[in-house]
C-alpha angles and dihedrals in degrees: 000000000000120000099189134086127201111231115210128192117239086266090059090251112144111250106172148319113261136179113271090239089061090049091054091049090052089048094053090046088057094243100116141031121220109243101172132018137200118234088245117102123221115210135199128171093275105019142052121189139154119268110258116247100176126017130183127210113241093215123049114249115210106216127200110216114231094168136248113300112258108242140137092254092051091049089053092047092048089054093044093243088290127134106245091214108042093023094225120138121241140179118254093259092052094053133085130182127242134207104229089206103036117244090236087065096048099274113156129225097242141116092270095053105037126080135175113252141164120254092250094055091044091055092044092052093044117162094341138097115257089253092053091048092047091242130133126216115232091216137001109256115246143167109272121250124259095267091053095100092072091041091053091049089052096045089069093062140010113274115230113264094246090062095060097084090057095050109078 
């Protein structure tokens, strides 16, 4: 059973992932319509309905983008849980992050200078740049796009199949 609901803007743009209980509250307040449902019923004393899987706001919400919060988990999600040096995939507890330009050389702790890497590659690179260590980066690190908040939430677990058509 799934306990999450994908919240879409009136334009069908993914906004966030919310608990199904919040989705039902928004539905009964007349703020959303249910677009997709799970096969699991939700019952109260006087009502039985299917649990919402995807809901869409009835009024468009203009969002200001403040960016995805910089965190270890969001770095891993941005990089797809893949070491940016050896290209192998790892679980969150097997990953580390690396300063491409080491801090001792003025490298900043920011989206553009941090990559996910495995412990082995991190040790191998040490306090050097990738070029000095003879290592290649899989992709240049960058700040995630505006829709990355939803993507990061979904990277941590498999989205239900009926969400896929709404996640472009």
